[in-house]
N, CA and C atoms as a LAMMPS dump frame, in Angstrom:
ITEM: TIMESTEP
0
ITEM: NUMBER OF ATOMS
231
ITEM: BOX BOUNDS ff ff ff
-5.0000000000000000e+02 5.0000000000000000e+02
-5.0000000000000000e+02 5.0000000000000000e+02
-5.0000000000000000e+02 5.0000000000000000e+02
ITEM: ATOMS id mol type element x y z
1 1 1 N -115.22 -364.761 -40.976
2 1 2 C -114.758 -364.014 -39.853
3 1 3 C -114.959 -364.766 -38.842
4 2 1 N -114.201 -364.815 -37.692
5 2 2 C -114.771 -365.062 -36.377
6 2 3 C -114.503 -364.441 -35.256
7 3 1 N -115.847 -363.84 -34.284
8 3 2 C -114.864 -363.373 -33.42
9 3 3 C -115.234 -364.173 -32.185
10 4 1 N -114.393 -363.835 -31.295
11 4 2 C -114.475 -364.632 -29.812
12 4 3 C -114.748 -363.738 -28.714
13 5 1 N -115.106 -363.983 -27.42
14 5 2 C -115.394 -363.572 -26.03
15 5 3 C -115.828 -362.141 -26.319
16 6 1 N -115.491 -361.251 -25.761
17 6 2 C -115.89 -359.727 -26.049
18 6 3 C -116.303 -359.228 -27.007
19 7 1 N -115.586 -359.796 -28.125
20 7 2 C -115.544 -359.453 -29.763
21 7 3 C -116.762 -360.033 -30.388
22 8 1 N -117.155 -360.833 -29.908
23 8 2 C -118.42 -361.607 -30.12
24 8 3 C -119.756 -360.867 -29.658
25 9 1 N -119.581 -360.516 -28.557
26 9 2 C -120.541 -359.994 -27.652
27 9 3 C -120.786 -358.626 -28.21
28 10 1 N -119.668 -357.6 -28.693
29 10 2 C -119.964 -356.595 -28.942
30 10 3 C -120.297 -356.589 -30.536
31 11 1 N -120.204 -357.174 -31.412
32 11 2 C -120.336 -357.506 -33.013
33 11 3 C -122.061 -357.929 -32.858
34 12 1 N -122.093 -359.171 -31.7
35 12 2 C -123.281 -359.527 -32.214
36 12 3 C -123.473 -360.68 -32.556
37 13 1 N -122.384 -361.116 -33.051
38 13 2 C -122.322 -362.35 -33.81
39 13 3 C -120.926 -363.093 -33.806
40 14 1 N -120.908 -364.421 -33.726
41 14 2 C -119.602 -364.95 -33.76
42 14 3 C -118.889 -365.47 -35.163
43 15 1 N -119.873 -365.124 -35.989
44 15 2 C -119.341 -365.559 -37.463
45 15 3 C -119.907 -364.3 -38.323
46 16 1 N -118.959 -364.333 -39.255
47 16 2 C -119.568 -363.037 -40.583
48 16 3 C -118.739 -363.496 -41.878
49 17 1 N -119.256 -363.258 -42.711
50 17 2 C -118.352 -363.123 -44.218
51 17 3 C -118.52 -361.694 -44.894
52 18 1 N -117.382 -361.379 -45.314
53 18 2 C -117.413 -360.145 -45.824
54 18 3 C -116.445 -360.293 -46.948
55 19 1 N -116.893 -359.707 -48.09
56 19 2 C -116.059 -359.305 -49.397
57 19 3 C -115.429 -358.667 -49.72
58 20 1 N -114.168 -358.754 -50.05
59 20 2 C -112.971 -357.747 -50.163
60 20 3 C -112.286 -357.676 -51.567
61 21 1 N -111.82 -356.91 -51.909
62 21 2 C -111.219 -356.817 -53.443
63 21 3 C -110.052 -357.65 -53.37
64 22 1 N -109.425 -358.249 -54.193
65 22 2 C -108.197 -358.857 -54.754
66 22 3 C -107.222 -358.384 -54.116
67 23 1 N -106.099 -358.624 -53.022
68 23 2 C -105.181 -358.164 -52.586
69 23 3 C -105.305 -357.544 -51.216
70 24 1 N -106.675 -357.442 -50.827
71 24 2 C -106.776 -357.116 -49.815
72 24 3 C -105.84 -357.614 -48.515
73 25 1 N -105.439 -356.653 -47.713
74 25 2 C -104.792 -357.283 -46.334
75 25 3 C -105.53 -357.014 -45.019
76 26 1 N -105.203 -357.694 -44.007
77 26 2 C -105.964 -357.7 -42.807
78 26 3 C -106.272 -356.142 -42.158
79 27 1 N -105.531 -355.172 -42.675
80 27 2 C -105.749 -353.712 -42.111
81 27 3 C -106.609 -353.354 -43.218
82 28 1 N -107.178 -353.87 -44.199
83 28 2 C -108.082 -353.191 -45.242
84 28 3 C -109.312 -354.065 -44.6
85 29 1 N -109.356 -355.27 -43.838
86 29 2 C -110.451 -355.789 -43.278
87 29 3 C -111.135 -355.005 -42.154
88 30 1 N -110.017 -354.575 -41.245
89 30 2 C -110.376 -353.868 -40.263
90 30 3 C -111.189 -352.437 -40.506
91 31 1 N -110.324 -352.013 -41.398
92 31 2 C -110.831 -350.806 -41.976
93 31 3 C -112.469 -350.899 -42.321
94 32 1 N -112.49 -351.815 -43.462
95 32 2 C -114.247 -351.964 -43.668
96 32 3 C -114.847 -352.465 -42.487
97 33 1 N -114.313 -353.176 -41.599
98 33 2 C -115.25 -353.447 -40.656
99 33 3 C -115.826 -352.205 -39.479
100 34 1 N -114.837 -351.488 -39.472
101 34 2 C -114.873 -350.167 -38.93
102 34 3 C -116.061 -349.22 -39.589
103 35 1 N -115.728 -349.323 -40.897
104 35 2 C -116.725 -348.591 -41.88
105 35 3 C -118.206 -348.982 -41.608
106 36 1 N -118.306 -350.114 -41.341
107 36 2 C -119.964 -350.502 -41.136
108 36 3 C -120.397 -350.206 -39.796
109 37 1 N -120.05 -349.464 -39.025
110 37 2 C -120.726 -348.467 -37.857
111 37 3 C -120.324 -349.191 -36.729
112 38 1 N -121.079 -348.513 -35.413
113 38 2 C -120.71 -348.491 -34.193
114 38 3 C -120.659 -349.628 -33.438
115 39 1 N -121.221 -350.985 -33.989
116 39 2 C -120.891 -352.143 -33.173
117 39 3 C -119.667 -352.528 -33.441
118 40 1 N -118.925 -352.404 -34.578
119 40 2 C -117.505 -352.649 -34.762
120 40 3 C -116.5 -351.684 -34.017
121 41 1 N -116.836 -350.826 -33.384
122 41 2 C -116.195 -350.085 -32.656
123 41 3 C -115.37 -350.62 -31.432
124 42 1 N -115.809 -352.057 -31.289
125 42 2 C -114.872 -352.975 -30.04
126 42 3 C -113.928 -353.419 -30.486
127 43 1 N -113.683 -353.271 -32.318
128 43 2 C -112.192 -353.87 -32.646
129 43 3 C -111.35 -352.603 -32.615
130 44 1 N -110.391 -353.012 -31.964
131 44 2 C -109.196 -351.864 -32
132 44 3 C -108.476 -352.005 -33.437
133 45 1 N -108.014 -351.098 -33.587
134 45 2 C -107.372 -350.596 -34.968
135 45 3 C -105.854 -351.924 -34.409
136 46 1 N -105.511 -351.952 -33.364
137 46 2 C -104.331 -353.182 -33.537
138 46 3 C -104.762 -354.123 -32.894
139 47 1 N -105.941 -354.825 -33.139
140 47 2 C -106.408 -356.227 -32.993
141 47 3 C -105.737 -357.301 -33.26
142 48 1 N -105.793 -358.348 -32.642
143 48 2 C -104.753 -359.686 -32.515
144 48 3 C -105.652 -360.332 -33.75
145 49 1 N -105.271 -360.887 -34.471
146 49 2 C -106.05 -361.206 -35.945
147 49 3 C -105.308 -362.757 -36.283
148 50 1 N -105.789 -364.007 -36.461
149 50 2 C -105.08 -365.102 -36.614
150 50 3 C -106.154 -365.451 -38.415
151 51 1 N -105.028 -365.493 -39.221
152 51 2 C -105.503 -365.774 -40.366
153 51 3 C -104.989 -367.338 -40.734
154 52 1 N -105.891 -368.36 -40.8
155 52 2 C -106.195 -369.518 -41.024
156 52 3 C -105.516 -370.357 -39.855
157 53 1 N -105.623 -369.939 -38.665
158 53 2 C -105.174 -370.657 -37.452
159 53 3 C -103.61 -369.839 -37.428
160 54 1 N -103.191 -369.109 -38.048
161 54 2 C -101.625 -368.553 -37.761
162 54 3 C -101.719 -366.825 -37.409
163 55 1 N -101.26 -366.404 -36.11
164 55 2 C -101.213 -365.188 -35.781
165 55 3 C -100.678 -364.373 -36.985
166 56 1 N -101.368 -363.112 -37.442
167 56 2 C -100.776 -362.519 -38.881
168 56 3 C -100.546 -361.256 -38.225
169 57 1 N -99.793 -360.256 -39.128
170 57 2 C -99.824 -358.889 -39.257
171 57 3 C -100.855 -358.061 -40.15
172 58 1 N -101.028 -356.816 -39.956
173 58 2 C -101.763 -355.853 -40.226
174 58 3 C -101.22 -355.9 -41.967
175 59 1 N -100.352 -356.248 -42.352
176 59 2 C -99.842 -356.296 -43.917
177 59 3 C -100.077 -357.6 -44.536
178 60 1 N -100.853 -358.827 -43.882
179 60 2 C -100.837 -360.093 -44.39
180 60 3 C -101.886 -359.75 -45.46
181 61 1 N -101.472 -360.26 -46.342
182 61 2 C -102.716 -360.454 -47.794
183 61 3 C -103.655 -361.586 -47.35
184 62 1 N -104.745 -361.334 -47.854
185 62 2 C -105.871 -362.427 -47.633
186 62 3 C -106.19 -362.785 -48.775
187 63 1 N -106.595 -364.096 -48.77
188 63 2 C -106.984 -364.587 -50.098
189 63 3 C -108.337 -365.233 -49.596
190 64 1 N -109.102 -365.522 -51
191 64 2 C -110.515 -366.173 -51.003
192 64 3 C -110.664 -367.2 -50.028
193 65 1 N -111.547 -366.983 -49.025
194 65 2 C -111.539 -368.533 -48.216
195 65 3 C -110.878 -368.523 -46.949
196 66 1 N -110.141 -367.548 -46.613
197 66 2 C -109.364 -367.381 -45.854
198 66 3 C -110.254 -367.307 -44.618
199 67 1 N -109.963 -368.03 -43.236
200 67 2 C -110.441 -367.776 -42.004
201 67 3 C -110.02 -366.823 -41.238
202 68 1 N -110.364 -365.773 -41.058
203 68 2 C -109.829 -364.588 -39.933
204 68 3 C -110.73 -364.627 -38.727
205 69 1 N -109.844 -364.864 -37.654
206 69 2 C -110.25 -364.958 -36.245
207 69 3 C -109.825 -363.685 -35.526
208 70 1 N -110.759 -363.091 -34.585
209 70 2 C -110.254 -361.575 -34.144
210 70 3 C -110.31 -362.14 -32.352
211 71 1 N -109.21 -361.832 -32.037
212 71 2 C -108.457 -362.484 -30.811
213 71 3 C -108.759 -361.5 -29.632
214 72 1 N -109.444 -361.433 -28.521
215 72 2 C -109.71 -360.176 -27.869
216 72 3 C -108.365 -360.609 -26.983
217 73 1 N -108.021 -359.282 -25.96
218 73 2 C -107.128 -359.662 -25.249
219 73 3 C -107.404 -360.503 -23.866
220 74 1 N -106.878 -361.185 -23.417
221 74 2 C -107.195 -362.222 -22.088
222 74 3 C -106.239 -361.596 -21.048
223 75 1 N -107.027 -361.979 -19.716
224 75 2 C -106.171 -361.441 -18.519
225 75 3 C -106.288 -363.057 -18.024
226 76 1 N -105.048 -362.976 -17.06
227 76 2 C -105.168 -364.449 -16.317
228 76 3 C -104.158 -364.11 -15.063
229 77 1 N -104.121 -364.969 -14.344
230 77 2 C -103.323 -364.987 -13.474
231 77 3 C -102.88 -366.022 -12.223
């Protein structure tokens, strides 16, 4: 997994590996991270996620070796 910008600061790392059961979905990954404690509270339930460089929904099934990126909201103007 990759964490960018404010998520990297909140989690304290830009990269992390997590093991999930076969058939796990993006929503399962988010739940697993939230269960790991306070530093993962920076990740909202409706966080924007890209799996293998493609924006993905919470129902997206993850496969072994997938790259999951957590993308924080950005502001511009």
